[in-house]
C-alpha positions in Angstrom: -58.0 -173.4 -128.3 -55.5 -172.9 -130.0 -55.6 -170.4 -133.0 -55.4 -173.9 -135.9 -58.3 -174.9 -133.4 -60.1 -171.3 -134.4 -59.0 -172.0 -138.0 -60.8 -175.3 -138.3 -64.3 -174.0 -140.0 -62.4 -171.2 -142.5 -59.9 -173.9 -143.3 -62.1 -176.1 -144.1 -64.3 -173.9 -146.2 -60.6 -173.4 -148.4 -59.7 -177.4 -148.4 -62.9 -178.3 -150.0 -63.4 -175.4 -153.1 -61.9 -175.7 -156.4 -58.1 -175.1 -156.5 -57.7 -172.8 -159.8 -54.4 -175.4 -160.9 -55.3 -178.3 -159.7 -53.9 -178.8 -157.4 -54.9 -178.8 -153.2 -52.1 -176.7 -151.7 -53.4 -177.0 -147.7 -50.9 -174.9 -146.0 -51.8 -172.4 -148.9 -55.3 -172.7 -147.4 -54.8 -172.5 -144.1 -53.0 -169.1 -145.2 -56.3 -168.0 -146.7 -58.3 -169.4 -143.9 -55.6 -166.9 -141.5 -55.8 -163.7 -143.5 -59.7 -164.7 -143.6 -60.0 -164.8 -140.0 -57.1 -161.7 -139.5 -60.1 -159.8 -141.6 -62.6 -160.3 -139.7 -60.6 -159.6 -136.5 -60.2 -156.3 -137.2 -63.2 -155.0 -139.4 -64.8 -156.1 -135.3 -62.3 -154.3 -134.0 -63.2 -150.8 -136.0 -67.3 -151.1 -135.2 -66.3 -151.3 -131.9 -64.3 -148.5 -132.3 -66.9 -147.0 -134.7 -69.4 -147.8 -131.9 -68.2 -147.1 -128.8 -67.4 -143.6 -129.5 -70.4 -142.6 -131.2 -71.4 -143.9 -127.6 -69.2 -141.6 -125.8 -70.4 -137.9 -127.6 -72.5 -136.8 -129.2 -73.8 -133.1 -131.1 -76.4 -131.9 -129.0 -78.2 -129.4 -131.8 -79.9 -126.5 -129.3 -81.4 -123.3 -130.0 -80.1 -120.2 -127.4 -81.8 -117.0 -126.2 -80.9 -115.6 -129.6 -82.7 -118.2 -132.0 -79.1 -118.8 -133.0 -78.1 -123.1 -133.5 -75.9 -123.7 -131.5 -74.2 -128.2 -132.2 -72.0 -128.3 -129.0 -70.2 -131.4 -128.9 -70.7 -133.4 -124.9 -70.7 -136.4 -123.4 -74.0 -138.1 -123.3 -76.0 -137.8 -119.8 -74.9 -141.7 -117.2 -78.5 -141.5 -116.2 -82.0 -140.6 -117.9 -81.9 -137.5 -115.2 -79.0 -135.8 -115.8 -78.7 -133.1 -117.8 -75.9 -131.5 -120.0 -73.3 -128.9 -118.6 -73.0 -125.8 -119.8 -70.5 -125.3 -122.5 -69.3 -122.6 -121.1 -69.1 -119.9 -117.7 -67.8 -116.5 -116.3 -67.3 -115.7 -112.6 -68.7 -114.0 -111.2 -71.7 -114.0 -113.5 -72.8 -110.5 -111.7 -70.3 -107.4 -112.5 -68.9 -103.9 -112.2 -68.6 -102.2 -115.0 -64.2 -101.7 -115.3 -63.6 -105.3 -113.6 -61.9 -108.6 -114.2 -64.2 -111.5 -115.2 -63.2 -114.8 -115.9 -64.5 -117.2 -118.4 -64.6 -121.2 -117.7 -65.1 -124.2 -120.4 -66.4 -126.8 -118.6 -67.1 -128.6 -122.1 -63.2 -127.8 -123.0 -64.2 -126.0 -125.8 -61.6 -125.1 -128.3 -62.2 -121.8 -128.9 -59.9 -118.1 -130.0 -59.2 -115.4 -127.8 -62.1 -113.1 -129.2 -65.4 -112.3 -127.5 -68.0 -111.1 -127.9 -71.1 -108.9 -125.0 -73.9 -108.5 -126.6 -76.6 -106.7 -124.7 -81.5 -107.2 -124.1 -83.0 -105.3 -126.3 -86.4 -105.6 -126.7 -86.1 -106.8 -130.6 -83.6 -110.0 -129.1 -79.5 -109.4 -128.6 -77.5 -106.6 -130.3 -73.7 -106.5 -129.8 -72.4 -103.4 -128.0 -68.5 -104.1 -127.0 -65.6 -106.8 -129.1 -63.5 -108.3 -125.7 -59.5 -109.9 -126.1 -58.7 -112.3 -123.8 -55.5 -112.8 -122.1 -53.4 -115.9 -123.1 -50.0 -117.0 -121.6 -47.6 -114.6 -120.8 -49.3 -112.1 -123.7 -52.0 -109.6 -122.5 -53.9 -107.3 -125.4 -53.5 -103.8 -126.2 -57.1 -102.8 -125.7 -59.3 -105.1 -124.0 -62.6 -104.1 -125.8 -64.1 -101.4 -128.1 -67.0 -100.9 -128.8 -69.2 -101.5 -131.8 -69.4 -98.3 -133.4 -65.8 -97.1 -132.4 -64.3 -95.6 -136.0 -61.3 -96.1 -134.3 -59.6 -99.9 -134.5 -56.2 -99.2 -133.1 -54.9 -101.5 -131.7 -57.5 -103.5 -132.2 -55.7 -106.6 -133.3 -56.9 -110.0 -132.6 -54.2 -112.8 -133.1 -56.1 -116.1 -134.1 -54.8 -118.7 -131.3 -57.0 -121.5 -130.9 -56.8 -122.1 -127.0 -57.8 -125.3 -125.3 -58.4 -126.6 -121.6 -61.4 -125.2 -119.0 -60.9 -122.0 -119.0 -59.6 -119.0 -116.8 -59.3 -116.8 -118.9 -59.7 -112.9 -118.0 -61.9 -110.1 -119.6 -62.1 -106.9 -119.1 -66.7 -105.8 -118.5 -66.0 -102.0 -120.8 -65.9 -99.2 -118.3 -68.5 -97.7 -120.2 -70.7 -100.4 -120.6 -74.5 -99.5 -118.9 -75.9 -101.7 -115.8 -78.4 -104.8 -117.4 -78.2 -108.1 -118.4 -75.5 -109.1 -121.5 -74.6 -112.2 -123.2 -72.0 -113.0 -123.0 -70.7 -115.4 -126.4 -66.7 -116.2 -128.2 -65.9 -113.9 -131.5 -65.4 -115.1 -134.8 -63.8 -117.7 -135.4 -64.7 -119.9 -132.3 -67.8 -122.7 -132.0 -70.9 -120.3 -130.7 -71.2 -120.5 -127.1 -73.1 -118.1 -125.4 -73.6 -117.9 -121.0 -75.4 -114.5 -118.9 -73.6 -111.3 -117.3 -75.3 -108.8 -115.2 -73.5 -105.6 -115.5 -74.2 -103.8 -112.2 
């Protein structure tokens, strides 16, 4: 079907309408019909794009162990049995004090280089240490410090945004007591956490 044939109903409506100046102009009616059709196509394409994006991604609110609401963009599962994966993981998940661990972000969450290490207490999670990841060729002057440390010398955290699947290295504090900890992204990043056991 040609473009002119598909304009048939719009063209007929345009030429049967009473012209403003009293003269019927078929060329003007055909142009007006084409413009209406293009606007309809554009609006339909916009609706389709928005619908496709809404179908692909959704914001999934959830509660973490500390009762914080975490809104995490995640791809929708492809089947009813598929579960969304973790936002942040750590390898190894059990490490010695003073060792190096790596953090990964399967959803490629955009984040900074600041992290928080929280210990499990009877009342919930308690912030114990600040950690800073190296990125590119840069390494922090102080890779960690205790939350109550009065000496903040070298504790600067650059305001950068990192994307991708991760692999940033963090150093487990040398003085951390053995136990179960929660490692979370720090200030300036969307909140994401994972468990870490220090031996």
